[in-house]
Every structure is written in C-alpha cells, then in structure tokens.
Backbone as CSV, one residue per row, in Angstrom:
resi,resn,N_x,N_y,N_z,CA_x,CA_y,CA_z,C_x,C_y,C_z
1,MET,119.430,101.922,132.507,118.763,103.055,132.891,117.242,103.079,132.480
2,THR,116.442,102.963,133.222,115.189,103.064,133.344,114.601,103.813,133.169
3,ARG,113.741,104.067,132.078,112.674,104.923,130.953,110.950,104.587,131.742
4,ALA,110.519,105.720,131.809,108.906,105.924,132.032,108.133,106.600,131.261
5,GLY,107.078,107.137,131.148,106.288,108.018,130.335,105.157,108.131,130.049
6,PHE,104.377,108.809,129.232,102.918,108.044,129.263,102.825,108.417,127.727
7,VAL,101.764,107.278,127.527,101.793,107.307,125.469,99.939,107.380,125.772
8,ALA,99.937,108.226,124.737,98.379,108.773,124.407,97.866,107.917,123.060
9,LEU,97.060,106.830,122.987,96.037,106.542,121.163,95.346,107.524,121.503
10,ILE,95.274,107.872,119.835,94.403,108.748,119.723,94.083,107.894,118.210
11,GLY,92.521,108.167,117.996,92.100,108.245,116.858,90.492,108.147,117.361
12,GLU,89.455,108.077,115.907,88.361,108.151,116.144,87.980,106.598,116.752
13,PRO,86.182,107.065,116.937,85.776,106.033,118.372,86.202,104.360,117.282
14,ASN,85.913,103.163,117.917,86.363,101.815,117.434,87.521,101.733,116.368
15,ALA,88.670,102.725,116.405,89.598,102.848,116.029,90.981,101.298,116.233
16,GLY,90.372,101.097,117.822,90.922,100.124,118.052,91.507,100.073,119.554
17,LYS,91.973,101.564,119.861,92.194,101.718,120.638,92.420,101.112,122.283
18,SER,91.327,100.319,123.200,91.014,99.937,124.114,91.453,97.998,123.826
19,THR,91.440,97.568,122.248,92.162,96.833,121.811,93.616,96.244,121.773
20,LEU,93.970,97.889,121.833,95.467,97.529,121.475,96.311,97.285,122.732
21,THR,95.411,98.628,123.777,96.055,98.543,124.961,95.716,97.490,125.768
22,ASN,94.740,97.066,125.637,94.476,95.463,126.897,95.830,94.459,126.353
23,ARG,96.290,94.960,124.949,97.026,93.819,124.095,98.734,94.060,124.554
24,MET,98.571,95.634,124.612,100.180,95.808,125.421,100.027,95.874,126.470
25,VAL,99.533,96.176,127.268,99.388,95.573,129.025,99.695,94.383,129.237
26,GLY,98.589,93.434,129.004,98.736,91.757,128.686,98.571,91.546,130.227
27,ALA,99.494,90.473,130.902,99.504,90.054,131.574,99.686,91.328,132.959
28,LYS,101.068,91.655,132.861,101.651,92.819,133.899,101.034,93.976,134.147
29,VAL,99.441,93.817,134.777,98.686,95.200,134.003,98.988,95.306,136.328
30,SER,98.680,96.792,135.919,98.552,97.886,136.898,97.743,98.734,136.818
31,ILE,96.588,99.145,137.189,95.824,100.294,136.330,95.838,101.049,137.715
32,VAL,96.015,102.298,137.258,96.253,103.726,138.406,95.247,105.031,138.032
33,THR,95.096,105.324,138.731,94.636,106.930,138.193,95.309,108.120,139.312
34,HIS,94.952,109.062,138.371,95.416,110.485,138.803,94.153,111.478,138.958
35,LYS,94.034,112.138,139.657,93.152,113.391,139.939,92.749,113.699,139.029
36,VAL,91.707,113.834,138.022,91.213,114.327,136.899,91.924,115.397,136.694
37,GLN,92.356,116.417,137.565,92.577,117.720,137.088,94.071,117.517,136.864
38,THR,94.603,116.176,137.325,96.377,116.503,136.940,96.783,116.284,135.437
39,THR,95.852,114.840,135.107,96.367,115.253,133.669,95.216,115.194,132.645
40,ARG,93.878,115.419,133.879,92.811,115.918,132.507,92.241,114.259,132.189
41,ALA,92.987,113.316,132.132,92.548,111.715,131.518,92.629,110.717,132.232
42,ARG,91.753,109.695,132.201,92.284,108.700,132.989,93.538,107.714,132.755
43,ILE,94.196,106.946,133.626,95.619,106.321,133.392,94.981,104.604,133.188
44,ARG,94.873,104.276,131.977,94.022,102.813,131.143,95.261,101.688,131.610
45,GLY,96.149,102.253,132.051,96.787,100.693,131.980,98.430,101.040,132.013
46,VAL,99.432,100.051,132.315,101.109,100.071,132.445,101.450,98.614,132.003
47,ALA,101.841,99.344,130.735,103.249,98.071,129.823,104.298,97.553,130.710
48,ILE,104.699,96.625,131.203,106.567,96.940,130.917,106.727,96.384,130.412
49,GLU,108.305,96.669,129.321,109.108,96.653,128.365,110.224,96.705,128.853
50,GLY,111.071,95.384,128.893,112.560,95.778,129.660,112.354,96.660,131.153
51,ASP,113.471,97.916,130.292,113.702,98.356,131.764,112.819,99.800,131.950
52,SER,111.447,99.721,130.524,110.421,100.887,130.518,109.539,100.228,131.043
53,GLN,108.624,101.906,131.706,107.103,101.769,131.985,106.970,102.271,131.653
54,ILE,105.317,101.623,130.684,104.881,102.799,129.398,103.572,103.012,130.083
55,VAL,102.891,104.205,130.301,101.493,104.119,131.439,100.785,104.607,130.140
56,PHE,99.946,103.621,129.455,98.458,104.360,128.898,97.565,104.934,129.164
57,VAL,97.837,106.606,128.395,96.476,107.352,128.717,95.396,107.538,127.915
58,ASP,93.968,107.028,128.767,92.867,106.609,128.036,92.383,108.054,127.332
59,THR,92.672,107.630,126.272,91.307,109.575,125.502,90.280,108.742,124.927
60,PRO,88.880,108.952,124.817,87.763,108.721,124.342,88.324,108.857,122.936
61,GLY,87.746,108.286,122.061,87.546,108.166,120.870,87.067,109.726,120.113
62,LEU,88.220,110.514,119.190,87.450,112.131,118.404,86.543,111.705,117.840
63,PHE,85.260,112.755,117.866,84.314,112.910,117.011,83.907,114.472,117.125
64,ARG,82.952,114.430,115.997,82.485,115.916,116.121,81.270,116.188,117.315
65,PRO,81.619,116.945,118.131,80.810,116.910,119.441,79.603,117.593,119.047
66,ARG,78.416,116.648,120.158,77.029,117.322,119.562,76.764,118.067,121.124
67,ARG,76.900,116.995,122.188,76.199,117.590,123.452,77.483,117.940,124.573
68,ARG,77.670,117.952,125.449,78.319,118.448,126.655,78.810,117.193,126.540
69,LEU,78.211,115.900,127.208,79.403,114.716,127.167,79.718,114.690,126.191
70,ASP,79.741,114.791,124.572,80.832,114.751,124.066,81.826,115.878,123.475
71,ARG,81.541,117.111,123.921,81.802,117.952,124.443,83.175,117.702,125.804
72,ALA,82.888,117.526,126.343,83.815,117.073,127.561,84.717,115.217,127.349
73,MET,84.382,114.529,126.620,85.062,113.647,125.830,86.535,113.950,125.226
74,VAL,85.658,114.621,124.263,86.871,115.056,122.832,87.771,116.015,123.814
75,ALA,87.577,116.646,124.773,88.517,117.927,125.713,89.340,116.833,126.436
76,ALA,88.888,115.371,127.071,89.322,114.662,127.432,90.680,113.966,126.425
77,ALA,89.985,113.903,124.977,90.971,112.472,124.999,92.420,113.635,124.174
78,TRP,91.578,115.145,123.714,93.167,115.783,123.096,93.951,116.187,124.762
79,GLY,92.768,116.315,125.789,93.865,116.482,126.939,94.892,115.450,127.465
80,GLY,94.370,114.565,126.801,95.427,112.916,127.028,96.740,113.228,126.393
81,ALA,95.996,113.698,124.988,97.114,113.794,124.192,98.229,114.732,124.614
82,ALA,98.127,115.933,124.979,98.846,117.094,125.085,99.777,116.595,126.469
83,ASP,98.914,115.976,127.480,99.947,115.775,128.627,101.334,114.231,128.128
84,ALA,101.050,113.540,127.050,101.622,112.685,126.716,102.768,112.814,126.225
85,ASP,103.865,112.118,126.456,105.491,112.400,126.178,105.743,111.631,124.611
86,VAL,104.188,110.335,124.245,104.673,109.667,122.482,102.697,109.536,122.138
87,ILE,102.306,110.177,121.106,101.446,110.452,120.386,101.089,108.827,119.687
88,VAL,100.255,108.409,119.897,100.075,107.125,118.354,98.225,107.253,117.877
89,LEU,98.650,108.019,116.585,97.426,107.975,116.113,97.154,106.374,115.198
90,MET,95.895,106.162,115.446,95.236,104.578,115.099,94.205,105.115,113.970
91,VAL,94.322,104.351,112.509,93.461,104.960,111.769,93.089,103.511,111.180
92,GLU,91.981,102.952,111.285,91.498,101.814,110.432,91.971,102.080,108.997
93,ALA,92.799,100.460,108.667,92.998,99.963,107.213,91.984,100.440,106.701
94,HIS,90.862,99.706,106.700,90.308,99.472,105.529,88.584,100.819,105.376
95,ARG,89.432,101.685,106.590,87.995,102.866,106.488,89.014,104.401,106.184
96,GLY,90.553,103.666,106.102,91.073,104.806,105.634,90.647,105.956,106.182
97,ILE,91.211,107.457,104.807,91.102,109.069,105.545,89.742,108.955,105.345
98,THR,89.029,109.036,106.453,88.006,109.545,106.287,87.756,111.068,107.133
99,GLU,86.598,112.003,107.580,86.334,113.334,107.466,86.899,113.336,109.191
100,GLY,86.809,112.432,109.957,87.477,112.101,111.301,88.781,112.383,111.484
101,VAL,89.680,111.468,110.243,90.486,110.994,110.974,91.404,112.501,109.823
102,GLU,91.029,113.269,109.137,91.355,114.639,108.572,91.480,115.885,109.648
103,ARG,90.123,115.497,110.275,90.431,116.143,111.524,91.301,116.561,112.763
104,ILE,91.609,114.866,113.285,92.543,114.636,113.976,93.393,115.377,113.257
105,LEU,94.266,115.121,111.948,95.417,115.472,111.828,95.550,116.686,111.561
106,GLU,94.367,117.971,111.623,94.542,119.004,111.714,94.877,119.676,113.157
107,GLY,93.983,118.655,114.311,94.425,118.612,115.595,95.986,118.473,116.285
108,LEU,96.265,117.612,115.068,98.071,117.375,115.921,98.753,118.322,115.204
109,GLU,98.559,119.296,114.266,99.167,120.318,114.091,99.586,121.453,114.574
110,GLU,98.839,121.571,116.393,98.777,121.836,117.431,99.695,121.479,118.162
111,ILE,98.459,120.176,118.751,98.840,119.125,119.909,100.444,118.333,119.419
112,GLY,100.702,117.678,118.272,101.662,117.285,118.309,103.125,117.885,118.420
113,GLN,103.535,119.161,118.582,104.281,120.306,118.495,104.997,119.948,119.852
114,GLY,106.516,119.154,119.295,107.369,119.364,120.355,106.720,117.744,120.863
115,ARG,106.734,117.115,121.024,106.221,115.542,120.972,106.556,114.687,120.039
116,LYS,106.678,113.271,119.867,106.550,111.974,119.334,105.410,111.688,118.893
117,VAL,105.196,112.253,117.302,103.918,111.589,117.089,104.236,110.118,116.092
118,ALA,103.589,109.201,116.501,104.000,107.907,115.965,102.816,107.324,114.520
119,LEU,102.184,106.191,113.451,101.456,106.429,112.744,100.966,104.847,113.097
120,ALA,99.932,104.198,113.334,99.595,102.916,113.965,98.178,102.741,112.784
121,ILE,98.492,102.081,111.711,97.198,101.497,110.816,96.680,100.012,111.350
122,ASN,95.875,100.216,112.039,95.125,99.102,112.570,94.399,98.099,111.638
123,LYS,94.005,96.928,111.901,93.069,96.331,111.225,93.639,96.008,109.950
124,ILE,95.334,95.202,109.757,95.742,95.797,108.578,95.627,94.019,107.628
125,ASP,94.454,93.150,108.529,93.991,92.169,108.133,93.416,92.227,106.956
126,MET,92.399,93.512,107.001,91.333,94.008,106.109,91.179,94.035,104.752
127,VAL,93.032,94.636,104.623,93.085,95.505,103.038,94.253,94.269,102.292
128,LYS,94.456,94.768,100.972,95.150,94.455,101.020,96.972,95.001,100.643
129,SER,97.766,94.501,100.639,98.678,95.318,100.914,99.520,96.399,100.733
130,GLU,99.216,96.136,98.855,99.147,97.420,98.194,98.102,98.917,98.664
131,LYS,96.982,98.664,98.964,96.213,99.455,99.601,97.171,100.264,100.845
132,LEU,97.975,99.555,101.499,98.134,99.452,102.755,99.332,100.886,102.732
133,LEU,100.247,100.042,101.560,101.382,100.883,101.582,101.086,102.384,100.980
134,GLY,99.543,102.732,100.230,98.970,103.898,99.646,98.508,104.585,100.815
135,LEU,97.539,104.286,101.737,97.562,104.684,102.598,98.400,104.741,103.769
136,ALA,99.411,104.139,103.861,100.418,104.793,104.758,101.471,106.491,104.168
137,GLU,101.248,106.202,102.927,102.279,107.312,101.789,101.491,108.629,102.355
138,ASP,99.875,108.166,101.768,99.513,109.820,102.102,98.999,109.634,102.758
139,LEU,98.957,109.344,104.625,99.178,109.663,105.447,100.495,110.480,105.920
140,ASN,101.485,110.463,105.897,102.948,110.083,105.968,102.867,112.336,104.715
141,SER,102.449,111.840,104.412,102.421,113.150,103.302,101.593,114.350,104.041
142,ARG,100.586,113.674,104.848,100.137,115.448,105.798,100.348,115.275,107.163
143,TYR,101.357,114.267,107.159,101.646,114.504,108.545,103.377,114.110,109.164
144,LYS,104.010,114.561,109.464,105.000,113.775,109.651,105.354,112.810,110.833
145,PHE,104.907,112.064,110.594,105.511,110.593,112.096,106.647,110.587,111.547
146,VAL,107.008,110.394,113.138,108.252,109.711,113.168,108.157,108.250,112.602
147,GLU,107.236,108.118,113.204,107.091,106.164,112.605,105.769,105.955,112.081
148,THR,105.585,104.753,111.183,104.421,104.177,111.346,104.829,102.647,111.580
149,PHE,103.609,101.845,111.688,103.588,101.038,111.710,102.182,100.102,111.908
150,MET,102.460,99.362,111.021,101.096,98.349,110.717,100.680,97.047,111.749
151,ILE,99.644,97.699,111.673,99.199,96.291,112.871,97.486,95.559,112.960
152,SER,97.832,94.533,113.851,96.290,94.491,113.955,96.439,93.956,115.463
153,ALA,95.707,95.155,116.363,95.294,94.886,117.717,94.737,93.640,117.749
154,GLU,93.814,93.142,117.014,93.123,91.946,117.937,93.854,90.905,118.061
155,LYS,94.038,90.449,116.731,95.541,88.907,116.713,96.742,89.481,117.074
156,GLY,97.291,90.613,117.384,98.600,90.829,117.606,99.727,91.049,116.946
157,HIS,99.401,91.165,115.249,100.358,91.752,114.783,101.052,92.751,114.789
158,GLY,102.790,92.747,115.244,103.080,94.732,114.954,102.692,95.081,116.354
159,ALA,102.368,93.953,117.493,101.786,94.933,118.595,103.225,95.144,119.379
160,GLU,104.065,94.255,119.368,105.494,93.861,120.019,106.199,95.060,119.277
161,ASP,105.881,94.829,118.001,107.222,95.724,117.517,107.087,97.534,117.791
162,LEU,105.490,97.622,117.872,105.169,98.842,118.540,105.606,99.512,119.893
163,ARG,105.137,98.530,121.168,105.488,98.061,122.259,106.870,98.294,122.606
164,ALA,108.000,98.049,121.423,108.961,97.676,121.618,109.671,99.230,121.263
165,TRP,109.415,99.838,119.869,109.473,101.123,119.658,109.370,102.458,121.383
166,LEU,108.173,102.021,121.605,107.717,103.339,122.313,108.519,102.721,123.576
167,ALA,108.894,101.576,124.113,109.709,101.685,124.950,111.218,102.423,125.091
168,LYS,111.555,102.654,124.388,112.953,103.455,123.106,112.288,104.346,123.606
169,GLU,111.508,104.702,123.491,111.122,106.345,122.929,111.086,107.419,124.257
170,LEU,110.565,106.767,125.255,110.481,107.308,126.583,111.527,107.633,127.033
171,PRO,110.824,109.033,128.085,112.422,109.624,128.341,112.856,108.889,129.640
172,GLU,114.065,109.044,130.105,114.679,107.865,131.452,114.427,108.865,132.560
173,GLY,114.159,107.873,132.914,114.527,108.631,134.229,113.442,106.890,135.079
174,PRO,112.888,107.438,136.255,112.535,106.660,137.588,110.933,106.423,136.892
175,TRP,110.717,104.282,137.455,109.140,104.621,137.246,108.561,105.373,137.607
176,LEU,107.266,105.299,137.236,106.137,106.520,137.919,105.380,105.553,139.013
177,TYR,104.980,104.159,138.841,104.439,103.522,139.368,104.724,102.086,140.054
178,PRO,104.725,101.790,141.191,105.013,100.182,141.770,104.827,98.821,140.445
179,GLU,105.216,97.988,140.282,104.714,97.823,139.391,103.853,96.768,140.072
180,ASP,103.130,95.848,140.965,102.164,95.930,141.460,100.936,96.489,141.336
181,GLN,100.938,97.516,141.092,100.052,98.670,141.980,98.393,98.209,141.017
182,ILE,97.664,97.832,141.857,96.432,98.036,141.220,95.143,98.472,142.816
183,ALA,95.265,99.785,142.803,94.792,100.496,143.624,92.886,100.517,143.560
184,ASP,92.123,101.005,144.401,90.846,100.316,144.670,89.744,101.580,144.158
185,LEU,90.242,102.858,143.688,89.364,103.915,143.136,89.346,103.537,141.180
186,PRO,90.189,103.631,141.137,90.234,103.024,139.459,89.829,101.353,139.357
187,MET,90.043,100.812,140.326,89.076,99.152,140.421,87.704,99.183,139.990
188,ARG,87.370,100.252,141.007,85.945,100.073,140.793,85.588,101.181,139.294
189,MET,85.975,101.997,138.849,85.941,102.699,137.460,85.607,101.551,136.429
190,ILE,87.413,100.662,136.553,86.955,99.719,135.368,86.037,98.680,135.770
191,ALA,85.313,98.499,136.710,84.490,97.622,136.907,83.344,98.027,136.688
192,ALA,82.972,99.695,136.443,82.080,99.985,135.832,81.651,100.195,134.349
193,GLU,83.099,100.635,133.386,83.641,100.642,132.259,82.877,99.126,132.272
194,MET,83.428,97.833,132.385,83.413,96.757,132.502,81.723,96.247,131.633
195,THR,81.433,97.052,132.543,79.653,97.019,132.624,78.881,97.566,131.099
196,ARG,79.494,99.020,131.400,78.926,99.515,130.697,79.391,98.840,129.171
197,GLU,80.219,98.090,129.196,81.053,98.200,127.689,79.736,96.524,127.234
198,LYS,79.559,96.133,128.318,78.142,94.900,128.168,76.803,95.246,127.385
199,LEU,76.572,95.957,128.366,75.692,96.831,128.049,75.216,97.789,126.746
200,THR,76.793,98.052,126.200,76.302,98.364,124.752,76.458,97.909,123.765
201,LEU,77.120,96.456,124.005,77.144,95.715,122.913,75.623,94.997,123.098
202,ARG,75.034,94.698,124.213,74.072,93.889,124.218,72.804,94.848,123.898
203,LEU,73.192,96.351,123.816,71.630,96.909,123.354,72.030,97.956,121.689
204,HIS,73.226,97.459,121.752,73.563,98.303,120.085,73.962,99.357,120.528
205,GLN,72.797,99.814,119.227,71.963,101.569,118.867,71.061,101.742,119.568
206,GLU,70.523,101.028,120.558,69.104,102.061,121.174,69.924,102.524,121.988
207,LEU,71.123,102.524,123.430,71.236,103.648,123.960,72.449,103.817,124.569
208,PRO,73.408,104.126,123.198,74.469,103.828,123.695,75.314,105.010,124.338
209,TYR,74.743,106.333,124.681,74.855,107.230,124.999,74.248,107.776,126.821
210,GLN,73.509,107.201,126.520,72.030,107.491,127.039,71.901,106.956,129.041
211,LEU,73.044,106.218,128.528,73.189,105.235,130.216,74.914,105.573,130.740
212,THR,75.047,105.675,131.790,76.180,105.317,132.385,75.677,104.477,133.858
213,VAL,77.143,103.687,134.161,77.592,103.062,135.122,78.177,103.379,136.212
214,GLU,77.750,102.815,137.721,78.639,103.966,138.748,78.500,102.508,139.424
215,THR,79.939,102.643,140.058,80.077,101.367,141.017,79.623,102.081,142.390
216,GLU,78.441,101.845,143.439,78.392,102.730,144.573,78.951,101.785,145.415
217,LYS,79.206,100.524,145.180,80.179,100.069,146.884,81.141,98.985,146.476
218,TRP,81.890,98.174,146.826,82.996,97.556,146.587,83.426,97.077,148.423
219,GLU,82.754,95.823,148.522,83.090,95.047,149.397,83.884,93.960,149.197
220,GLU,85.208,94.074,150.390,86.065,92.536,150.424,85.725,91.948,151.143
221,ARG,85.676,90.907,151.070,84.677,89.492,151.996,86.342,89.119,152.448
222,LYS,86.015,88.539,153.447,86.913,87.150,154.077,87.526,86.236,153.554
223,ASP,86.272,85.908,152.703,86.747,84.618,151.659,87.624,85.478,150.836
224,GLY,88.532,86.451,150.728,88.842,86.638,149.200,88.206,87.247,148.086
225,SER,87.016,87.009,148.019,85.813,87.499,147.209,85.637,89.126,147.359
226,ALA,85.134,89.879,145.941,84.947,90.897,146.596,82.644,91.031,146.012
227,ARG,82.281,92.056,146.643,80.518,92.097,146.443,80.868,93.015,146.000
228,VAL,80.339,93.429,144.698,80.157,94.662,144.344,78.802,95.238,143.624
229,ASP,78.239,96.473,144.307,77.057,96.912,143.306,77.374,98.345,142.503
230,GLN,76.361,97.787,141.702,76.179,99.093,140.320,75.173,99.773,140.366
231,MET,75.049,100.926,140.176,74.040,101.575,139.774,73.955,102.315,137.912
232,ILE,72.841,101.888,137.178,72.996,101.903,136.051,71.804,103.254,135.993
233,TYR,72.230,104.355,135.317,71.646,105.741,135.415,70.721,105.405,133.883
234,VAL,69.800,106.006,133.809,68.956,106.168,132.416,68.479,107.270,132.352
235,MET,67.644,107.555,131.431,67.413,109.062,131.308,66.042,108.863,131.007
236,ARG,65.117,107.926,130.788,63.392,107.776,130.963,63.196,106.323,131.351
237,ASP,62.132,106.174,131.964,61.718,105.152,132.182,61.778,103.846,130.982
238,GLY,61.197,104.416,129.625,61.225,103.393,128.834,62.478,103.349,128.323
239,HIS,63.474,104.175,128.772,65.101,103.047,128.478,65.454,102.084,129.545
240,LYS,64.806,102.159,131.209,65.417,101.440,132.176,64.215,100.219,131.470
241,GLY,63.139,99.880,130.905,62.495,99.081,130.302,63.046,97.871,129.805
242,ILE,64.016,98.633,128.549,65.118,98.051,127.662,66.157,97.668,128.680
243,VAL,66.882,98.566,129.068,67.691,97.847,130.014,67.446,96.508,130.934
244,LEU,66.440,96.168,131.310,66.126,94.999,132.302,65.558,93.989,131.634
245,GLY,64.926,94.411,130.075,64.295,93.785,129.183,63.101,92.649,129.262
246,LYS,63.120,91.980,129.016,62.311,91.225,128.953,61.953,90.164,130.598
247,LYS,61.560,89.972,131.361,61.769,89.612,132.506,63.216,89.545,132.937
248,GLY,63.169,90.732,132.944,64.672,90.660,133.097,65.713,90.238,132.894
249,GLU,65.608,89.673,131.525,66.875,89.023,130.751,67.686,89.211,130.360
250,THR,67.782,90.838,129.600,68.464,91.460,129.208,69.594,91.749,130.730
251,ILE,69.264,92.180,131.761,69.956,92.789,132.648,71.130,91.613,133.253
252,LYS,70.216,90.380,133.568,70.583,88.883,133.934,71.759,88.925,132.468
253,ALA,71.603,88.582,131.642,72.742,88.813,131.049,73.966,89.666,130.530
254,VAL,73.566,90.562,131.087,75.115,91.667,131.434,75.677,91.999,132.536
255,SER,74.695,91.209,133.227,75.277,91.179,134.261,76.601,89.788,134.772
256,LYS,75.984,88.763,134.157,76.513,87.360,134.034,78.226,87.595,132.948
257,ALA,77.425,88.626,131.968,79.146,89.015,131.591,80.256,89.694,131.915
258,ALA,79.313,90.659,132.356,80.562,91.440,133.259,81.119,91.521,134.424
259,ARG,80.390,90.211,135.334,80.925,89.376,136.379,82.055,88.627,136.193
260,GLU,81.791,87.814,134.620,82.292,86.722,134.229,84.461,87.294,134.060
261,GLU,84.139,89.069,133.683,85.036,89.332,133.236,85.486,89.959,134.178
262,LEU,85.139,90.119,135.062,85.978,91.443,136.415,86.088,90.268,137.446
263,THR,85.725,89.109,137.187,86.123,87.959,138.128,87.707,87.417,137.246
264,GLU,87.578,87.142,136.202,89.114,86.933,135.295,90.092,87.471,135.579
265,PHE,89.703,88.961,135.310,90.689,90.460,135.597,91.116,89.842,136.975
266,LEU,90.035,90.033,138.125,90.875,90.286,139.357,91.615,88.511,140.286
267,GLY,91.490,88.199,139.150,91.800,86.461,139.236,91.194,85.979,141.166
268,ARG,89.661,86.189,140.934,89.560,85.609,142.472,87.307,86.279,142.301
269,LYS,86.776,85.443,142.774,84.976,85.686,142.637,84.612,87.214,143.097
270,VAL,84.020,87.306,141.778,83.153,88.417,142.250,81.488,88.267,142.248
271,HIS,80.607,88.988,143.549,79.639,88.869,143.382,79.161,90.090,142.877
272,LEU,77.977,89.895,141.750,78.325,91.462,140.984,76.558,92.159,141.179
273,PHE,76.167,92.811,141.275,74.846,93.606,142.059,74.209,94.653,141.261
274,LEU,73.264,94.694,139.890,72.852,95.760,139.267,72.110,96.241,139.356
275,GLN,71.604,97.859,139.477,70.323,98.530,139.749,70.277,99.147,138.511
276,VAL,68.790,99.550,138.549,68.256,100.152,137.129,67.711,101.810,137.748
277,LYS,68.342,103.239,137.461,67.590,104.302,138.054,67.333,104.946,137.483
278,VAL,66.564,105.994,136.748,65.894,106.655,135.790,66.589,108.234,136.672
279,ARG,67.582,108.886,135.673,68.309,110.098,136.021,67.967,110.608,134.920
280,PRO,66.695,111.905,135.014,66.779,112.509,133.540,67.692,113.272,132.829
281,ASN,68.720,113.892,133.663,68.972,114.812,133.656,71.269,114.735,134.110
282,TRP,71.320,113.071,134.181,72.461,112.768,134.121,73.137,113.488,133.685
283,LEU,72.957,113.718,132.140,74.435,114.321,131.346,74.496,115.638,131.423
284,GLU,73.454,116.168,132.483,74.112,117.757,133.126,74.267,117.841,134.530
285,GLU,74.688,116.480,135.098,75.215,116.412,136.383,76.698,116.477,136.758
286,SER,77.519,117.416,137.442,78.625,117.213,136.833,79.311,115.951,137.869
287,GLU,78.991,115.317,139.128,79.208,114.536,139.611,79.465,112.931,138.514
288,ARG,78.555,113.272,138.239,78.378,111.928,136.745,79.720,111.830,136.624
289,TYR,80.150,113.409,135.564,81.236,113.080,135.014,82.775,113.389,135.455
290,SER,82.998,113.438,136.658,84.086,113.122,137.828,83.619,111.453,137.806
291,GLU,82.652,110.714,137.912,83.061,109.391,138.460,83.278,108.714,136.735
292,MET,83.347,109.289,135.918,83.918,108.918,134.137,85.187,109.342,134.101
293,GLY,85.567,110.561,135.301,87.343,110.726,134.825,87.161,111.797,133.705
294,LEU,86.154,112.732,133.602,85.849,113.454,132.662,85.510,115.169,133.248
295,ASP,86.157,116.203,132.974,86.227,117.244,133.756,84.598,117.884,133.161
296,PHE,83.784,118.372,133.865,82.348,118.602,133.644,82.627,120.213,132.586
297,LYS,83.812,120.858,132.998,83.526,121.626,132.449,83.954,121.879,130.786
298,ASP,84.866,121.045,130.813,84.817,120.832,129.728,83.868,120.645,128.530
299,GLY,83.140,120.522,128.678,81.567,120.281,128.048,80.884,121.221,127.699
300,ASN,81.680,122.643,128.601,80.983,124.399,128.445,80.850,124.322,126.827
301,THR,79.790,125.158,126.347,80.045,125.620,124.885,80.930,126.821,124.806
C-alpha cells in the first residue's frame, strides 16, 4: 500500500530546516508547487522512501514579526504547519529552549491538535550527551511529542531514522506527484531563492531583508542549456551599490556561486544574468509576495 502526505518542518530561523530538507530529499528530488491559496505555503521538495512519498512543506523560520513581510512569513509558516499531516519541530541543541522556542510551543497547543508532532533536536555534535538528554526531557515535559529524534542535518546523523519514521506515519493513499516531476514555475522560484541565499551569505547582516530576487525570464536553449534572467530588487540607491560591490565584484561573485549551484541542481549548463533595480516600496507590493509564495494579506496587522 502506498502512502503520501505533507510534512512541515518548523522552528526558529537557522534551526536547520533547509539543510534537513535537502538531506531528506537527496537525489530523488522533484520540486513542485501549489497555488498559494491552496496550501498557503510552498512545497520544498519530495522524498521517496519505500512506498511512501513525503512532501516537505517550506515554512519560513518562526520569529517575532515586526513588519508586513515578517508577518506574512510567520503566517505562511503556521499555515504550512496547519496543512500538514505531520509536524516536526526542530530545536538547535546548543541553543536549547529560547524565548522563540517557547513561543512556538505555545502555538503548537492549537496547531498541533489532531496531528502528529515530532521533535528533532538538531546539531547534536555541538553539545555533550547528558545535556541533550536533559533538553529532550525538558521539551517533552512542555509538549507531548509522539517521537523524539537526535539529528545532525548537516552531517546526516539520525536523518534516515527520521525519514523512515515519517514514511510510516503518513496516511495511506496514492502518491500526490509524479516521481520525475520538475515543473517550470517552481524552478523559477528555486533559482531566485538560490541567488537570494548567495546574496545573504555574501552581504551577511547588511541587507538581509531589504532585498528580494525574482526570475524574470527562463529560456530553454536548443543545446540543452538554459538562460535565466533575474532581477534583484533593493530599497535604496545605497543598497544597489552594496549589491554591485566595488567594480561589480560582489554581484559577479554572487552570480558565479548561484550559477554553479543551479547548474549542479539541474545537471545541465545555465547562463545566469543578474540585474539590480531600486524599488523603494517593494515590501508593500503584493506581487512581490506572490513571487515569494506568500500571501500579501497575511501581512496585515
């Protein structure tokens, strides 16, 4: 009997959700999307485990929202959790129960009702085992998790056990997506996300939320390669200078890193072209949110 269902990984920003998703999905990746209105969150990737198809829902990190974009991201995260068959809360071993984790536990009291919620303590290589056991006990005393996993998303420890467990816990039924599907629309989103990630890594704290990336054009070439044109939106002229860098060095480095990752991901040559445009109010434009798979209305106070 086949099984299929949605799994939401939730946690604070940097808890390791993307790293774990990448590890879970591995080589058998098919990236798909739903219209924003249906699941209110993007689908991140599909893992095949035996007869089960595990669909990972992309949930932004949960944090205290301050602006419209923050609120829309947090709403998308809880929306993704509310639509999932199984929820996995990821907590960083070395950070333990932060104020943010406490807020997420409160939110789970409502969202977790009627669905299985597991705990995954990540980055276990960063602390001693007795501290891990204490943290697991403490978290389980605050919320009734059906299962607890000790993992290192980066190194892979415990990830297979978690994936095998998820495969068993999903509802019986036909697979939701063809095994080999990689659709065009989400690929545009993934490509934009890869470039945005490279920009964030390069610019660290300078412009984390002040920019967004959109894939404007995706052209399949006769030789099997793809030409991808992307626009980086920033809020001020000064930001444009930061993104371009001295003699265009920053944008060249970002373009190279994003192109290499995209080429590896697609398994074929990619020609990537980046431009930077100043859009002072992009944080208040609904179409920017649609491009990110978020609901503009969720950002309303």
